[in-house]
PATIPA-388335 format. One line per 8 residues: their letters; for each residue z, y, x of C-alpha. Coordinates in nm, 4 decimals. Example, Ala and Ser with C-alpha at 12.3 -4.5 7.8 and 13.67 -1.06 7.14 Angstrom:
BEGIN
as) 0.7800:-0.4500:1.2300  0.7140:-0.1060:1.3670
! end
This chain:
BEGIN
mnklrlsi) 1.3950:-10.3972:-4.0295  1.6464:-10.5936:-3.8207  1.5602:-10.3820:-3.5180  1.6170:-10.0665:-3.7265  1.9577:-10.1877:-3.8456  2.0554:-10.2745:-3.4873  1.9535:-9.9278:-3.3663  2.1610:-9.7589:-3.6380
tilvgalm) 2.4650:-9.9761:-3.5536  2.4388:-9.8860:-3.1835  2.4060:-9.5138:-3.2680  2.7130:-9.5131:-3.4978  2.9183:-9.6942:-3.2347  2.8211:-9.4440:-2.9697  2.9201:-9.1523:-3.1934  3.2585:-9.3104:-3.2674
lggaacst) 3.3275:-9.3658:-2.8975  3.2264:-9.0077:-2.8190  3.4572:-8.8718:-3.0888  3.7497:-9.0770:-2.9606  3.6881:-8.9533:-2.6076  3.6832:-8.5896:-2.7244  4.0074:-8.6298:-2.9181  4.1942:-8.7591:-2.6133
nqpagqns) 4.0375:-8.5262:-2.3589  4.3002:-8.2445:-2.3766  4.3423:-7.9974:-2.0927  4.6236:-8.0738:-1.8498  4.9623:-7.9558:-1.9762  4.8536:-7.9143:-2.3400  5.1241:-8.0206:-2.5841  4.9818:-8.2368:-2.8574
avsnsaas) 5.2905:-8.1728:-3.0741  5.1756:-7.8182:-3.1548  5.0781:-7.8067:-3.5197  4.7588:-7.6611:-3.6631  4.9573:-7.3638:-3.7890  5.1017:-7.3098:-3.4433  4.7554:-7.3186:-3.2902  4.6418:-7.0630:-3.5460
nsannqpq) 4.9380:-6.8403:-3.4614  4.8602:-6.8682:-3.0900  4.5121:-6.7370:-3.1607  4.6798:-6.4349:-3.3186  4.8819:-6.3566:-3.0029  5.2080:-6.5043:-3.1346  5.3856:-6.6756:-2.8395  5.4675:-7.0424:-2.8989
isqsqtta) 5.7431:-7.2653:-2.7675  5.6547:-7.6010:-2.9220  5.8852:-7.8647:-3.0650  5.8468:-8.1894:-3.2541  5.7179:-8.1215:-3.6039  5.8823:-8.2417:-3.9219  5.7117:-8.5155:-4.1218  5.4524:-8.3749:-4.3598
gqpsapid) 5.6009:-8.3049:-4.7001  5.9598:-8.3467:-4.5798  6.1974:-8.0459:-4.5803  6.3174:-7.9458:-4.2342  6.6815:-8.0064:-4.1432  6.9121:-7.7040:-4.1021  6.9247:-7.5750:-3.7472  7.2336:-7.6586:-3.5423
wkrvddam) 7.3208:-7.3025:-3.4438  7.6025:-7.4248:-3.2194  7.3342:-7.5605:-2.9842  7.1658:-7.2199:-2.9877  7.5019:-7.0544:-2.9109  7.5447:-7.2904:-2.6166  7.1981:-7.2071:-2.4853  7.2654:-6.8329:-2.5118
erkgtmmp) 7.6203:-6.8759:-2.3743  7.7520:-6.6457:-2.6470  7.8212:-6.6750:-3.0184  7.5804:-6.5402:-3.2757  7.6428:-6.4220:-3.6301  7.4705:-6.5301:-3.9518  7.3353:-6.2145:-4.1134  7.1918:-6.1383:-4.4597
gdvyrfsm) 6.8502:-6.2958:-4.5056  6.9549:-6.6146:-4.3209  6.9042:-6.4454:-3.9850  7.1091:-6.5684:-3.6897  7.1610:-6.2779:-3.4513  7.3112:-6.2211:-3.1083  7.4332:-5.8877:-2.9712  7.4228:-5.8264:-2.5962
prsdlkvt) 7.5692:-5.4778:-2.5275  7.4942:-5.3099:-2.1960  7.8530:-5.1983:-2.1463  7.7849:-5.2036:-1.7725  7.5628:-4.8958:-1.8005  7.7022:-4.5433:-1.7812  7.4404:-4.3272:-1.9509  7.4655:-3.9618:-2.0527
vkgveikp) 7.2396:-3.7513:-2.2782  7.2848:-3.3736:-2.2577  7.6431:-3.4206:-2.1409  7.7327:-3.6885:-2.3998  7.8338:-4.0255:-2.2546  7.6567:-4.2866:-2.4661  7.8636:-4.5715:-2.6096  7.7045:-4.9194:-2.6023
afalgswa) 7.7111:-4.9332:-2.9840  7.5233:-4.6033:-3.0035  7.2018:-4.6906:-2.8197  7.2619:-4.9525:-2.5489  7.2695:-5.2782:-2.7448  7.0311:-5.5627:-2.6648  6.9866:-5.8174:-2.9435  6.8035:-6.1363:-3.0376
afkqmpdg) 6.7499:-6.2647:-3.3918  6.6323:-6.6056:-3.5145  6.5057:-6.7013:-3.8604  6.4222:-7.0599:-3.9538  6.0722:-7.1264:-4.0867  5.9797:-7.3997:-4.3372  5.8492:-7.6288:-4.0616  6.1856:-7.6331:-3.8815
qvmamgdt) 6.0827:-7.3926:-3.6080  6.2104:-7.0353:-3.5846  6.0606:-6.6921:-3.5577  6.2536:-6.4987:-3.2940  6.2574:-6.1254:-3.2297  6.4690:-5.9111:-3.0052  6.5143:-5.6009:-2.7955  6.6464:-5.5929:-2.4396
vmtedeis) 6.7983:-5.2803:-2.2845  6.7050:-5.2513:-1.9176  6.7025:-5.0282:-1.6158  6.3685:-4.9621:-1.4479  6.4222:-5.2132:-1.1662  6.4955:-5.4929:-1.4177  6.1688:-5.4629:-1.6138  5.9274:-5.6537:-1.3902
pvmlklqq) 6.1448:-5.9601:-1.3124  6.2579:-5.9897:-1.6760  5.9030:-5.9671:-1.8112  5.7804:-6.2273:-1.5606  6.0607:-6.4696:-1.6476  5.9987:-6.4298:-2.0208  5.6257:-6.4868:-1.9816  5.6840:-6.7950:-1.7653
ngigqsal) 5.9016:-6.9389:-2.0418  5.6748:-6.8633:-2.3380  5.8420:-6.5460:-2.4707  5.5993:-6.2643:-2.5480  5.6484:-5.8881:-2.5386  5.5512:-5.6619:-2.8271  5.6676:-5.3247:-2.6930  5.8122:-5.1515:-2.3859
hhhllyen) 5.9312:-4.7927:-2.4156  6.2124:-4.5371:-2.4212  6.4238:-4.4509:-2.7233  6.5874:-4.1316:-2.5988  6.5046:-3.8184:-2.4003  6.7144:-3.6554:-2.1305  6.9194:-3.9687:-2.0633  7.0534:-4.0250:-1.7130
prvyymhl) 6.9784:-4.2798:-1.5789  6.6597:-4.3592:-1.7751  6.6819:-4.6665:-1.9975  6.3978:-4.8886:-2.1187  6.3698:-5.1167:-2.4223  6.1554:-5.4320:-2.4199  6.0852:-5.5989:-2.7557  6.0444:-5.9768:-2.7671
mamgdpvk) 5.8679:-6.2170:-3.0034  5.8281:-6.5953:-3.0096  5.7954:-6.8914:-3.2451  5.9110:-7.2459:-3.1770  6.2185:-7.4468:-3.0884  6.5308:-7.2280:-3.1234  6.7183:-7.3864:-2.8330  6.4234:-7.3502:-2.5956
iaeaiksa) 6.3740:-6.9889:-2.7007  6.7461:-6.9193:-2.6494  6.7346:-7.0785:-2.3046  6.4343:-6.8644:-2.2136  6.6042:-6.5435:-2.3298  6.9247:-6.6336:-2.1458  6.7361:-6.6990:-1.8213  6.5799:-6.3515:-1.8497
ldltktpp) 6.9133:-6.1845:-1.9296  7.0549:-6.3444:-1.6153  6.8187:-6.1207:-1.4167  6.9950:-5.8134:-1.5577  7.3539:-5.6968:-1.5312  7.4180:-5.7630:-1.9015  7.7876:-5.8613:-1.9245  7.8940:-6.1916:-2.0832
qavapatn) 8.0335:-6.1840:-2.4349  8.4018:-6.0988:-2.4257  8.5174:-6.1725:-2.7812  8.3754:-6.2845:-3.1163  8.1097:-6.0497:-3.2641  8.1525:-5.8480:-3.5808  7.9762:-5.9391:-3.9045  7.7657:-5.6322:-3.9743
sgngaesg) 7.4427:-5.6357:-4.1742  7.2810:-5.3646:-3.9680  6.9455:-5.3277:-3.8028  6.8229:-5.4098:-3.4584  6.9425:-5.2768:-3.1273  7.1279:-4.9780:-3.2701  7.3435:-5.1698:-3.5145  7.5398:-5.4881:-3.5706
npsgtaaa) 7.8164:-5.4678:-3.3129  7.6683:-5.4187:-2.9686  8.0145:-5.3493:-2.8272  8.1034:-5.7171:-2.8817  8.4303:-5.6388:-3.0592  8.5327:-5.6680:-3.4223  8.4621:-5.3655:-3.6386  8.7767:-5.1600:-3.6905
spannqpa) 8.8646:-5.0909:-4.0551  9.2046:-5.0331:-4.2195  9.3445:-5.2772:-4.4724  9.2080:-5.0723:-4.7640  8.8547:-5.1433:-4.6364  8.7962:-4.7766:-4.5533  8.6372:-4.6940:-4.2161  8.8743:-4.5995:-3.9355
digidtaq) 8.9178:-4.2252:-3.8771  8.6943:-4.1471:-3.5808  8.6898:-3.7691:-3.6191  8.4004:-3.7221:-3.8625  8.3928:-3.7237:-4.2434  8.2452:-4.0706:-4.2963  8.3047:-4.0616:-4.6728  8.0958:-3.7470:-4.7036
idsvlgfk) 7.8266:-3.8965:-4.4799  7.8152:-4.2036:-4.7072  7.7832:-3.9810:-5.0117  7.4967:-3.7788:-4.8628  7.3000:-4.0772:-4.7344  7.3774:-4.3054:-5.0293  7.4816:-4.5988:-4.8103  7.8193:-4.7039:-4.6794
gkvnggvy) 7.8480:-4.7474:-4.3044  8.0854:-4.9243:-4.0686  8.2658:-4.8296:-3.7507  8.1564:-5.0374:-3.4529  8.2673:-4.9586:-3.1011  8.3598:-4.6009:-3.1902  8.0229:-4.5379:-3.3592  7.9580:-4.4966:-3.7319
qisvpran) 7.6515:-4.7038:-3.8228  7.4422:-4.7028:-4.1403  7.1432:-4.9232:-4.2217  6.8847:-4.8199:-4.4831  6.6366:-5.0952:-4.5840  6.2785:-5.0326:-4.6881  6.1941:-5.0682:-5.0576  5.8839:-5.2709:-4.9718
kitemgme) 5.8509:-5.6125:-4.8084  5.7496:-5.6323:-4.4411  5.5889:-5.9476:-4.3051  5.4968:-6.0793:-3.9606  5.2375:-6.3578:-3.9394  5.2761:-6.3929:-4.3170  5.6541:-6.4444:-4.2993  5.8895:-6.1915:-4.4583
ippsmgta) 6.1065:-6.0141:-4.2005  6.4527:-5.9259:-4.3387  6.6165:-5.5902:-4.2579  6.8638:-5.7703:-4.0291  6.5727:-5.8532:-3.7960  6.5109:-5.4856:-3.7266  6.3083:-5.3592:-4.0231  6.5641:-5.1180:-4.1722
tainfqpt) 6.6155:-4.7576:-4.0683  6.9182:-4.7456:-3.8363  7.1386:-4.4352:-3.8212  7.4259:-4.3966:-3.5739  7.6869:-4.1213:-3.5484  7.8901:-4.0913:-3.2265  8.1659:-3.8317:-3.2686  8.1655:-3.5518:-3.0097
gagkaait) 8.4640:-3.3470:-3.1348  8.5494:-3.0852:-3.3982  8.3654:-3.2724:-3.6764  8.0467:-3.2926:-3.4731  7.8498:-3.6026:-3.3779  7.5546:-3.7050:-3.1714  7.3056:-3.9010:-3.3798  7.0339:-4.1485:-3.2919
gdfvmtgd) 6.8650:-4.4540:-3.4390  6.5147:-4.5178:-3.5674  6.3223:-4.4463:-3.8842  6.1088:-4.7366:-4.0090  5.7864:-4.5927:-4.1502  5.4292:-4.6585:-4.2530  5.1618:-4.4453:-4.0889  5.1260:-4.2036:-4.3782
evnnvira) 5.5000:-4.1231:-4.3631  5.5275:-4.0415:-3.9926  5.4436:-3.6720:-3.9828  5.6297:-3.5923:-4.3045  5.9426:-3.7424:-4.1465  5.8900:-3.5489:-3.8221  5.8647:-3.2220:-4.0152  6.1767:-3.2987:-4.2208
lrengiea) 6.3757:-3.3791:-3.9064  6.2601:-3.0699:-3.7184  6.3366:-2.8448:-4.0164  6.6942:-2.9718:-3.9945  6.7433:-2.9354:-3.6198  6.6839:-3.3016:-3.5321  6.4490:-3.3957:-3.2480  6.2053:-3.6861:-3.2636
talhnhsl) 6.2430:-3.8578:-2.9245  6.0067:-4.1579:-2.9447  5.7358:-4.2948:-3.1741  5.5919:-4.6445:-3.1365  5.5498:-4.9941:-3.2803  5.7897:-5.2834:-3.2281  5.5663:-5.5693:-3.3472  5.2082:-5.6874:-3.3025
ddeprify) 5.1140:-5.8346:-3.6417  5.3365:-5.6657:-3.9008  5.2076:-5.5970:-4.2505  5.2032:-5.3182:-4.3491  5.1722:-5.1658:-4.0008  5.5135:-5.0195:-3.9206  5.6041:-4.7328:-3.6897  5.9509:-4.6630:-3.5491
mhfwanda) 6.0677:-4.3124:-3.4695  6.3849:-4.2463:-3.2737  6.5731:-3.9194:-3.2971  6.8550:-3.7127:-3.1485  7.0821:-3.4220:-3.2366  7.4411:-3.3154:-3.1685  7.5857:-3.0941:-3.4413  7.8142:-3.0978:-3.7452
avklakgl) 7.8037:-3.4570:-3.8713  7.7679:-3.3829:-4.2445  7.4996:-3.1212:-4.1761  7.3036:-3.3802:-3.9782  7.3491:-3.6356:-4.2559  7.1797:-3.3942:-4.4955  6.8872:-3.3583:-4.2551  6.8577:-3.7356:-4.2235
raaldktn) 6.8647:-3.7665:-4.6031  6.5770:-3.5180:-4.6269  6.3775:-3.7322:-4.3835  6.4628:-4.0561:-4.5657  6.3283:-3.9015:-4.8846  5.9873:-3.8889:-4.7163  5.9845:-4.2683:-4.6801  5.9678:-4.5638:-4.9164
sqkgqaq) 6.3284:-4.6566:-4.8398  6.5837:-4.7899:-5.0840  6.7804:-4.5063:-5.2386  7.1179:-4.6781:-5.2306  7.4451:-4.5615:-5.3714  7.7539:-4.5504:-5.1516  8.0533:-4.7313:-5.2952
! end
């Protein structure tokens, strides 16, 4: 009996030593601060930039956004939905589409958005506007610094020179993510921020204030006269827009919730339909932006646009793990602004978007 007890004691001790050895035998470079949830997210292709975790059961402290500003070397804006967003307009690019010179606020605005998660980390998303020769070095730098890509594509047709859009996703420490994005931007010719950004509740790369200047509105809070009937456009679409950088911008949120990795993504992180009007003279405007749709809505929207003289110029995803699966369709036309607004309204009616009511 004594020999049996001794054998059991030796066996238990050996198992305990083996378990301790396994728990400390991590691969070189592995960060033990990554939480179980972070490890789970990594398995689902969500890039991670780790940080120290908050104590279990304790609420996370508010993020010091000034430190994030410093890392980005530009000032962000707090948007609806507690989203902190940066606009990085490519005002250095001179791009034309069918003879129309594209303003930065129309379709050349890079952006990055951060939303704090309950554990004190952030989910970050963004879109970088690039020329062809910038793609490879930017992607390499982002990957080296833990920032993943979720899409690479065009938004327009017929543009000269061709422009590419790379969508970014990461979770982790906001300052480290900002530093990683800034190091990638430094490999492009993106200009530094000139003045304070506007406070616009728009959507993604096509909205906010990519021009980097304050939105121009008269004292009576009516949009500046830019040569198109913005009041009539508001009435047709049901939402009130703003003038940013010479472009009239309207954002139309979805009626349903959109999540990424189980976290709700607000419209200000790029999940609202964005509509931009750039005046081209005599009451006309070029239009672009992107419709935010579920799969069953895509072809109904295409038909509605084509019936109203509006081209669909790109169709793709922006995210990897969104729920429901969301598709983004970009568009183009250059015609009477109010006529185009009616065509856009017909297409919106084919989606589960909020109806709105312009004030």
